[in-house]
C-alpha positions in Angstrom: 34.3 -8.2 -3.2 34.3 -9.6 0.3 31.4 -9.0 2.7 32.2 -7.3 6.0 30.4 -7.3 9.3 30.9 -4.3 11.6 29.1 -2.1 14.0 30.2 -0.2 17.0 30.3 -2.3 20.2 27.9 -1.6 23.0 30.8 -2.0 25.4 34.5 -1.9 24.8 35.0 -5.0 27.0 33.5 -7.4 24.4 36.8 -9.2 23.6 36.0 -9.3 19.9 37.7 -6.2 18.4 37.3 -7.3 14.8 33.5 -8.1 15.0 32.0 -6.0 17.8 28.5 -6.3 16.3 28.7 -10.1 16.8 29.8 -9.6 20.4 26.7 -7.5 21.0 24.5 -10.0 19.3 25.8 -12.8 21.5 24.7 -10.9 24.6 21.1 -11.3 23.2 21.2 -15.0 22.6 17.7 -15.7 24.2 16.2 -13.3 21.7 18.1 -14.8 18.8 17.1 -18.3 19.8 13.4 -17.2 20.0 13.6 -15.7 16.5 15.3 -18.8 15.1 12.6 -21.0 16.6 9.9 -18.8 15.1 11.5 -18.9 11.6 11.9 -22.7 11.9 8.3 -23.1 12.8 7.2 -21.0 9.9 9.4 -23.1 7.5 7.9 -26.3 8.9 4.3 -25.0 8.4 5.2 -24.0 4.8 6.7 -27.4 4.2 3.6 -29.1 5.5 1.4 -27.0 3.3 3.4 -27.8 0.3 3.3 -31.5 1.1 -0.5 -31.3 1.1 -0.4 -29.8 -2.4 1.8 -32.5 -3.8 
């Protein structure tokens, strides 16, 4: 079974008719980048903690 990504677009001018949810997400890139940075920081802290245990 193939996974599908779909949600209604916030605007009909997105230019990505097949994946309108992705077009909406791209409009929020600064927020996405902030969350990626937070997740990367958490993984780095976890890796450092595991290195101390080894």
